[in-house]
Steps between C-alpha positions, in 0.01 A plus 500: 500500500602859479277756342563671165834672462668726250576284198852636466585363847678166520475234766841337485743778409516873433613489137219464242457154352347624174515802275240560228672679210222523241124438507308425183227757442251255349526214750650403835825385335811644659876468469709510814794365697513265797782592740611180673790383711671320212430754229231673301229348281344692210123448484271374363699178522456125475667290770620149400456218750809365673282256689766294675777755471547471123315605185458153352764404235674841534775655710485852646710665227257364238206662679680830552618495138138494384437823690336374818570691821310287755402135549254327735594227747244258641482505880301175524747288303812664642366450853466126437835465318775592550346687795534859621774420751733362234420783258581755771821312580596524132453877505135532401324430173694763300836354597391137467360535148754766393233753406617849607182688403165528684294196602135487601379202703141385526355398836439132425126551535409417142678165505364398842143591424514341155536169684164556663318612187544224246866414548819680408577463131779261408694795360491676837573184697786404275366148449668291239206288391368160606795431729389777740387305802164554662675505838689815400205698366416811698170581666349755737431362847338808656448871431498677835530855627865442584582369152487188285609148588583294193675185391823552305501368145867406547481257790141498624601666828273748672607864463358837602483836323370806680548875449805513726646181347465635147663830592783324684573280198501801269727684742744206485484514120586874520272589211451864401119467508309262728131425453272457800324168556149491361235237446470449126141399426396347166214608275250235614472583874198687638481872563474431873821296498672764288403772749616300804823407326561863405454612861747236619746619234467853640576374853800311363613819327522676836695210652743494206563873525537484879756218471690680228508824695655317796729251326509555123828572322585862427420596144249220435170641371162342580200477267147442625259294288148599395247216508121494462447261209267621227282711731532875424417611854741251659779603263437865586497426874820294478673767293413765759617278788834415339558860392436618858771268630874561531590298189744638243320365194180322408451171316173379348435132570236232536244398243476745212206324337430226252590685178700796373217758505425418863868505592546841340190629679640389838835665426318813381294530819810457712731742322222760476472486879879505536512819292277653765656367821862410411601672176874501572558144615618227258251235381577139420264258324562146620524210256399678178720505189316430173596762241155657470462497879830685541385770258162537671650481848735787418203695362330458836799622699692184594872557554638143527384152404624146566402180325637158402360541148810579287732250671240226530405536133867485405546172683203360310630608160257791459660816359357850528435676167299811397185304413202598721274254316708213640540658845846626399652151479600216271565138593842404366426133563261502201613305191462807276821642648714195417656665192443865588833685459375831640573614857212520745454866405651708224711793627480371857806586708468219753791253537308227315397704198806727477729197476294355217358189671224383269153384590597165349796466736293602801228257394760222490646594841157513662392167354829349616447655847835674482530762776660747258166528322316590820764758584492668157121528488495631859755766407288599201179522705650710777657727238160541331331600827785735595464683168121527542554666837770724356257609228233580758742702715621696199144558382399652834811721501421621146126544563421230243356232725165446323669487160769251601255287700273476197791398276613229742143371530487489119816290477784750461835346589646638823729788410322579173219691669725742687729544199205606291405774748845633591 
């Protein structure tokens, strides 16, 4: 691993990957711009999941129409099907899914290591219920220095994922940002295991960067990943190691604790150290997307987030609303909505609410398992999150971050908070 370098330097190209426009004076919140091969992304930003090359139930123009400028593709699933060779043959992930804007791809590490720590969730595996055969369930066979051998959940065949493999797949996908392979440890493992895993992740970081320097596509940026579990000294050490590397940006991964206060503490330790050792590089928080966590992540200096939350909730009939007491959501399956003529949210500009679809109609569609219902609630949820992020960006620009954050925490509808301070 190379020693510390000037933070404005960049490992994979000369042009800067990130520009910080405004910094909040009372927190680490900042508004900036990511400069990527397929366009620019205004930050702080939420990144919807296009797990298998599609944001579930939506097409690209829907996602762009809601204001999103980047999506995330899943290296693990796309490696297994349709496979990186076919995706490359079809022109890369952008061309295949008809998404012209930036794409970030994860390394596949989270999905692989989830199989070894309690099983990958059905949502991640894409299981369809009882008919999923035991023969096709995935499992880790061995975690070795070279990488991970695992059994595919699709056909039970043995597969391998190592640092070079992950980077090669992401190169074939032609994503704008590639994440290095890391070992994603859960909350319950020991400190000793967490430390050894973190050190292996650092060695894999070097291998990923070496491969990318030799063979990576021009214009693709590479993010390192900070590990270290819930141990302050390990998080600090990992942050310093990743910041000293040639990576273009820095993601925060691994176990963030067993509750929100612990998660926020881990993020706080990490971004405080990043302010010291890598103040100009972009920061991505992996797998976090609850409304209050977005607000508090931005406060702590996170630039981008990804999470299945808004789309997964939509497919389960849960709609996002400005109600912190109910975790910002209502369950439209509930009988109380059967005759409710109101839209999900008054004055909401999303395609579901703006066209006047009532809660009663959505309740009926969801109970009937009509796909239109899943699509409409997903559109609403992604619109809600997009407007929260827009509010936070505007608040930083106008030096009103604390005020707007407090209003959102108190249940202000997205858009209302920034209007009241303009």
